[in-house]
N, C-alpha and C positions, 0 to 999 in steps of 0.2 A: 503493499499499499504506500509507503513513505519511504524515501533515500535514508540513509545513513546521512549523518548530521554532517555533511561535507558538501555544500552547497556553493554555487557560483552564486556571486550578487545579483544576476539577472535571473536565477532559479529562485530567488527569497519569494517565501508566500508572502503576501501583503500583510501588513499587520491589522487584525480587525477584531470586532468582538461577536461571537455568534449569539442569536437569540436562544432565549431558553424557553419551553413552552409553561404553560401555565398550571401551576401545582407542582411545579419541579421539586426536589427536596433543596432543602436550604442549610447554608453553611454559616453561623452565627447569623442567623437572619438575614443571608444573602442568597440568591439562585445558584452560585456558582462559587466552586471553591477559589481562592485568590491565590496565585505562585507568584512568587519573586523570584526570578531567575537572574544570577549572578555569574558573570564570567567576565575575564580582563579582555576575553577576544571579543570584540562586538558583534562581529558575525554568529559566533555562536550562540551568544546571550540572544539574539535579536531572534535567530532562527528557531530556537527552542521555545520562545515567547510566542512566535507565530504559530508554532505547531500546535502548541498547548490551548490558544485563545481558538483554535479552528475545531478543537476536541473538547468543548464543553468546561475549558476553565475561564479564568479571568488572570491573564499573567501581563506582568511588566518586566521588563530588562534594566540591569544596573551593571555597569562595569567596573565597579570597586567595591570593596569593603563599605568605604565611606558613605559612598553613594548609596550603596544597600541601607545603610543604617537609618540614613535620613529617610530613604523613601518607605523604609519600612513602618515608621513613625505616623505616616498618612495612610499609607495603603493597607497597612495591617493584614499582612498575608497569611492565610493558614498553613501556607509551606513555604519554606525558603529552601531552593533548590540552586547550590554554589559549587563552583568549582572550588578545588582544596587550594592550589599554589596559583596565587594571586601575587602582584608587589604590595609593599607597605602591608596590608592586613591579608592573611590567610582564609580560607572559608571556614577552616576551623576556628581562627580566632573570633570572625563574624558570625558563627554559630552559636560560641559560648557568649557574645554579648548580644546576641539576639535573644537567647532564652532566657537572659535577664530581663529585657526590655519586654519581650511578648513571650513568656513561659508558657502559653497555649499553641504557640506556632509550632509545627512538624518542621526539623530540620535535616535535608537530605544533601549530602554531596558527592561529587562526582568527581573523578579523576584517573586520568591516564598514566599517572608518575608513580613511580615504586617509592620516592620520598614520602608520600602521602602517608603510609603507615606508620612512621615515625611522630608525625603529626598529632594521629589519632590515639597512639598510645599516652601521650603527652595528656592529650584531654581527657581520656578516660580515665588516668591517674588523678586528674583533676574534678572526676565525678562525672563528665559529660561523655553522652554515648550518643552518637550520630551513624544514621545510616548510609555506607557506601555505595554509589552506582560506579560502574565501569564506564572510562569514556575511550571511545563513543559509545553511545548507548543507543539504540534502535528506536526511533519515536513510537511505533507500535508498543515494544516492550515497555518504555519511558510511562506513556499514557496508561496501560494497563495496571503497572504498579502505583501508579499516582491514583487512580481511581480504587484501587483496594485499599487505601488506608483507611 
């Protein structure tokens, strides 16, 4: 159904919000789960957000941990989906900070780097547990896993 998350800019699906039928299930009084997608690679963050928007989620993209924290305070995501290895603030650090500000948000990390495991171990030692997705993840698998939360 979908390609892997390796798009050329001309192939990007348009960012849009899809309609939700009357009587649809709600999340915190909303009709769709909100997902904040964070990756320092803009193409990846925008592509994932677009795919999620087309598949029943309300998704926004952010391109750094700092931008994500500011966005999260107004957007109030149900799910944070963040890359682990980013400049300045890692996805693990972002998850730890967001957990303090929005404890009800589910934190999901994705990474294709082996160095991620050390950051995850440190977070676990401090009492934080985050689910880790491999990168790249096929959009169908991502959507299925997010809908199963």
